[in-house]
C-alpha positions in Angstrom: -16.9 22.5 15.2 -17.5 22.2 11.2 -14.6 19.8 11.0 -16.6 18.4 13.8 -19.2 17.6 12.6 -18.3 16.9 9.0 -16.1 14.0 11.2 -18.8 12.6 12.7 -21.3 12.9 9.8 -18.4 10.7 7.5 -18.2 8.2 10.2 -22.3 7.7 10.4 -22.1 7.6 6.2 -19.5 4.5 6.8 -21.3 2.9 9.2 -24.9 3.3 6.6 -22.2 2.2 4.0 -21.6 -0.9 5.6 -24.6 -2.0 7.3 -26.3 -1.3 3.6 -23.0 -3.8 1.5 -23.6 -6.5 4.4 -27.3 -6.2 3.9 -27.0 -6.4 8.2 -30.3 -6.1 10.3 -28.9 -4.1 13.4 -31.9 -5.2 14.8 -30.4 -8.9 15.2 -28.1 -9.4 18.1 -25.4 -11.3 15.6 -25.8 -9.1 12.8 -25.2 -6.0 15.2 -21.9 -8.1 16.8 -20.8 -8.1 12.9 -22.0 -4.8 12.1 -19.6 -4.1 14.7 -16.6 -5.7 14.3 -17.0 -4.2 10.9 -16.9 -0.8 12.0 -14.0 -1.2 14.3 -11.9 -2.9 12.2 -12.6 0.2 9.3 -11.8 2.0 11.8 -8.2 0.6 13.2 -7.3 0.9 9.3 -7.9 4.7 10.1 -5.7 4.8 12.5 -2.8 2.8 11.0 -3.3 4.7 7.9 -2.8 7.6 9.3 0.3 6.8 11.2 1.6 5.3 8.8 1.2 8.2 6.5 2.4 10.5 9.3 5.4 9.1 9.5 6.3 9.0 5.7 5.6 12.8 6.2 7.7 13.1 9.4 10.5 11.6 6.7 10.3 13.9 4.2 13.1 16.5 3.6 11.1 20.1 4.4 14.4 22.1 4.7 14.5 24.5 0.8 18.0 24.6 -0.9 
C-alpha cells in the first residue's frame, strides 16, 4: 500500500513539474491539451525505458560460475 501511495505522489509531482516548467494554466483548454500531450509522452517514455531495462536485465548471466 505504501508503494502505491509513493507512486501516486511521484506521478502527481511530475505533473506539477511539467505545469511549472511549461508555465501552463490548466483552466485554458489548449494548455490542458498541451499538458496532456507532455504528460502522456513522459509516461510513454517511462513505459519504453522500463521494457528496455527489463530486456537488458534478462540477457545478463545470473548463474554463478
